C-alpha positions in Angstrom: 73.9 66.4 115.8 75.9 64.4 118.2 72.9 62.3 119.3 71.7 61.7 115.7 75.2 60.5 114.7 75.4 58.1 117.7 71.9 56.6 117.0 72.8 56.1 113.3 76.1 54.3 114.2 74.3 52.2 116.7 71.6 51.1 114.3 74.1 50.2 111.6 76.2 48.1 114.0 73.2 46.5 115.5 72.0 45.4 112.1 75.4 44.0 111.1 75.9 42.0 114.3 72.3 40.7 114.3 72.7 39.4 110.7 76.0 37.6 111.6 74.5 35.9 114.7 71.4 34.9 112.8 73.5 33.1 110.2 75.5 31.3 112.8 72.4 30.2 114.6 70.8 28.8 111.5 73.9 26.7 110.7 74.1 25.1 114.2 72.1 23.4 116.8 69.8 26.0 118.5 69.2 25.1 122.1 67.1 27.7 123.9 69.8 28.7 126.3 72.3 29.4 123.5 69.7 31.5 121.7 68.9 33.4 124.9 72.7 34.0 125.4 73.1 35.3 121.9 70.1 37.5 122.1 71.5 39.2 125.2 74.7 39.9 123.4 72.9 41.3 120.5 71.3 43.8 122.9 74.4 44.6 124.9 76.8 45.3 122.1 74.8 48.2 120.5 74.3 49.7 124.0 78.1 49.6 124.5 78.7 51.2 121.1 76.2 53.9 121.9 77.8 54.7 125.2 81.3 54.9 123.7 80.3 57.1 120.7 78.3 59.4 122.9 81.5 60.5 124.6 83.2 61.4 121.2 82.9 64.8 119.6 84.6 66.0 116.4 85.6 69.6 115.8 85.7 70.5 112.1 88.6 72.1 110.3 88.8 75.9 110.5 86.8 75.9 113.7 87.4 75.6 117.4 85.1 74.2 120.1 83.7 75.6 123.3 82.2 73.3 125.9 79.2 74.4 128.0 78.7 72.5 131.2 75.9 72.7 133.7 78.0 75.1 135.8 79.0 77.3 132.9 81.5 77.7 130.0 84.6 75.5 130.4 87.8 77.7 130.3 89.4 75.6 127.6 89.4 75.6 123.8 89.1 72.4 121.8 90.8 72.3 118.4 90.2 70.4 115.2 89.9 66.6 115.7 88.2 64.1 117.9 87.7 64.8 121.6 86.2 62.8 124.5 83.6 64.9 126.2 80.8 64.0 128.5 77.6 63.5 126.6 75.5 65.8 128.8 77.9 68.7 128.0 77.1 70.9 125.0 79.7 71.7 122.4 79.6 75.0 120.4 82.0 75.7 117.5 83.4 79.1 116.5 85.1 80.2 113.3 88.8 80.8 113.8 89.6 82.0 110.2 90.3 85.5 109.1 87.4 88.0 108.9 87.5 91.2 106.8 85.6 94.3 107.8 85.4 97.0 105.2 84.4 100.7 105.3 83.8 101.8 101.7 81.7 104.0 99.4 78.5 102.1 98.6 76.8 102.0 95.2 73.1 102.2 95.4 71.2 99.2 93.9 67.7 99.3 92.5 64.9 97.0 93.5 65.0 95.3 90.1 68.7 94.7 90.2 69.8 91.1 90.6 72.2 92.2 93.3 69.5 93.9 95.4 69.1 91.0 97.8 72.8 90.7 98.6 72.9 94.5 98.9 70.2 94.6 101.5 71.8 91.7 103.4 75.0 93.7 103.5 73.3 97.0 104.5 75.2 97.1 107.8 78.5 97.4 105.9 80.1 100.7 107.0 80.5 103.5 104.5 83.6 105.6 103.8 85.3 107.0 106.9 85.9 110.7 106.9 88.6 112.1 109.2 90.4 115.5 109.6 94.0 116.1 108.6 96.5 118.4 110.3 95.1 121.3 108.3 91.5 120.6 109.5 90.6 119.3 106.0 88.4 116.2 106.1 89.4 113.3 103.8 87.5 110.1 103.1 89.0 106.6 103.3 87.9 103.2 101.9 89.6 101.0 104.4 89.6 97.3 105.4 90.6 95.6 108.6 91.6 91.8 108.5 90.9 90.3 112.0 90.2 87.0 113.7 89.5 85.6 117.1 92.4 84.3 119.3 91.5 80.6 119.4 93.0 80.2 122.8 90.4 82.5 124.2 87.4 81.4 122.1 85.7 80.3 125.4 86.1 83.8 126.8 84.5 85.4 123.7 81.6 82.9 123.8 81.1 83.6 127.5 81.4 87.4 127.3 80.1 88.5 123.9 76.3 88.3 123.3 74.9 86.7 120.2 72.4 89.5 119.4 70.1 90.7 116.6 69.2 87.2 115.6 72.0 87.1 113.0 74.0 84.1 112.0 77.4 84.4 113.7 75.9 87.1 115.9 78.9 87.3 118.1 81.1 88.2 115.1 78.6 90.9 114.0 78.6 92.4 117.5 82.4 92.4 117.6 82.6 94.2 114.2 80.0 96.8 115.1 81.1 97.5 118.6 84.8 96.8 118.6 86.4 96.7 115.1 84.4 99.6 113.6 84.8 102.2 116.4 88.5 101.3 117.1 89.2 101.5 113.3 87.7 105.0 113.1 89.4 106.2 116.2 92.9 104.9 115.2 92.5 106.4 111.7 91.4 109.8 113.0 94.3 110.0 115.5 96.8 109.1 112.8 95.6 111.3 110.0 95.5 114.3 112.3 99.3 114.4 112.1 99.5 114.6 108.3 98.7 117.1 105.5 96.2 116.2 102.8 98.9 115.7 100.2 100.8 113.3 102.5 97.6 111.4 103.3 96.7 111.2 99.6 100.1 110.1 98.3 103.4 110.0 100.0 102.5 108.7 103.5 99.7 106.2 102.8 101.7 103.1 103.6 103.1 104.7 106.8 99.5 105.6 107.9 98.4 102.0 107.4 101.2 100.7 109.7 100.5 103.2 112.4 96.7 102.4 112.3 97.6 98.7 112.5 99.7 99.1 115.6 97.1 101.4 117.3 94.3 99.0 116.7 96.3 95.9 117.8 96.6 97.5 121.3 92.9 98.7 121.4 91.4 95.3 120.6 93.8 93.1 122.6 91.5 93.1 125.7 88.8 91.5 123.6 91.2 88.7 122.6 91.1 89.6 118.9 94.0 89.4 116.5 94.5 92.1 113.8 96.5 90.9 110.8 96.3 93.7 108.3 95.0 97.2 107.5 94.5 98.2 103.9 93.7 101.7 102.7 92.0 101.0 99.4 91.1 104.6 98.3 91.4 108.1 99.5 88.9 110.9 98.7 89.1 114.7 99.0 86.1 116.7 100.3 84.3 118.0 97.2 84.7 121.7 98.2 88.4 121.2 99.0 89.0 119.3 95.8 87.5 122.2 93.8 89.7 124.7 95.7 92.7 122.5 95.3 92.2 122.2 91.5 91.8 126.0 91.3 95.0 126.4 93.3 96.8 124.0 91.0 95.6 126.1 88.0 96.9 129.3 89.6 100.2 127.7 90.4 100.5 126.5 86.8 99.7 130.0 85.5 102.3 131.4 87.9 104.9 128.9 86.7 104.1 129.7 83.1 104.4 133.4 83.8 107.7 132.9 85.6 109.0 130.9 82.7 108.0 133.6 80.2 109.6 136.3 82.4 112.7 134.2 82.6 112.9 133.8 78.9 112.5 137.5 78.4 115.2 138.2 80.8 117.5 135.8 79.0 116.7 137.5 75.7 117.4 140.9 77.2 120.7 139.8 78.6 121.6 138.3 75.2 120.7 141.6 73.5 122.8 143.5 75.9 125.7 141.2 75.3 125.3 141.6 71.5 125.1 145.4 71.9 128.3 145.4 74.0 130.0 143.3 71.3 128.9 145.7 68.5 130.1 148.7 70.5 133.4 147.1 71.2 133.7 146.2 67.5 132.9 149.7 66.4 135.3 151.2 68.9 137.9 148.8 67.6 137.3 149.8 64.0 137.3 153.5 64.9 140.5 153.2 66.7 142.0 151.2 63.7 140.9 153.9 61.3 142.3 156.6 63.5 145.6 154.9 63.6 145.5 154.3 59.8 144.6 157.9 59.1 147.5 159.1 61.2 149.8 156.8 59.4 148.7 157.9 55.9 149.0 161.6 56.7 152.5 161.1 58.0 153.5 158.9 55.0 151.4 159.2 51.7 153.3 156.3 50.0 151.4 153.9 52.3 148.4 154.2 50.0 150.5 153.1 47.0 151.9 150.2 48.9 148.3 149.1 49.8 147.2 149.4 46.2 150.2 147.3 45.0 149.4 144.7 47.7 145.9 144.4 46.4 146.8 144.3 42.7 146.3 140.9 41.0 149.0 141.4 38.4 146.6 142.2 35.5 146.5 145.5 33.6 143.1 147.2 33.2 141.5 146.6 29.8 140.4 150.2 29.4 142.2 153.4 30.4 141.3 156.9 29.5 144.1 159.4 28.8 144.2 162.1 31.3 142.8 165.2 29.5 143.4 163.7 26.0 139.9 162.3 25.4 140.7 158.8 23.9 140.4 155.1 25.0 143.2 152.6 24.8 142.8 148.9 25.0 146.0 147.6 26.7 145.3 144.0 26.0 145.3 144.3 22.2 148.4 143.2 20.4 
């Protein structure tokens, strides 16, 4: 690429300069020595341009450069921009942007599906990671790790990581399969082994993410990789455990319902006992009152007359029968 660019620039400059000199020669006297002199310059100038441009190399944005010399990889990283590098040195670029490695449940794609090609191309994508909890119950995780190379050590990665399997960005593929993936699984397993399934599934998910992040940062540091983020996207129960858990929840719900019914019955029983006690107390009170009243009447018969007078509304009865006389008298007739 570097040589092609240099030749293209040289040809363009040569054509421009040749055109200008030809015009100046046509408009002036053309002695042979002057023509020879101009011809020499027309040859020298493009050569100078070619030599200068051959020393210049541009590193594109979002990439960093590594220089390979006849004696090996130069221990220096070249960042975005123009750099003066000897033309017989080779310059390789490496992506310094964030990469995302994901372990997730895969959906099978048929041969006739339009996404089949991309599915096959992504066949190396890791599946859900299953790790044990403190109870020994395995749980599945769809999890992603966001990582990137440390640009300062791009030369080290280029020199020490093999570009294998004939893949584009083979070094990145090797790093994901041999560093990111195993370190992610290890850190996740060590972390979840301290939590219960319920904590993993709900209350402690964010805390687990942070712990896995810190563990992995230390583990991949020696490869000069930078870990930016860990995301737990989904958590799954083992199918057998999920069935047992659902059954347990049903039993717990039944137990709670039974306990609530029992509690209600106990409350009703207590209420009935309270009402019974009230009725007993009322009856005892009435009996005692009648006892006292009976004693008072027996000792003083006129009390009955006083009570009758107290209850009389001041009206005479309309009908009275004569005692032993057998006739009826209407007291209200005038």
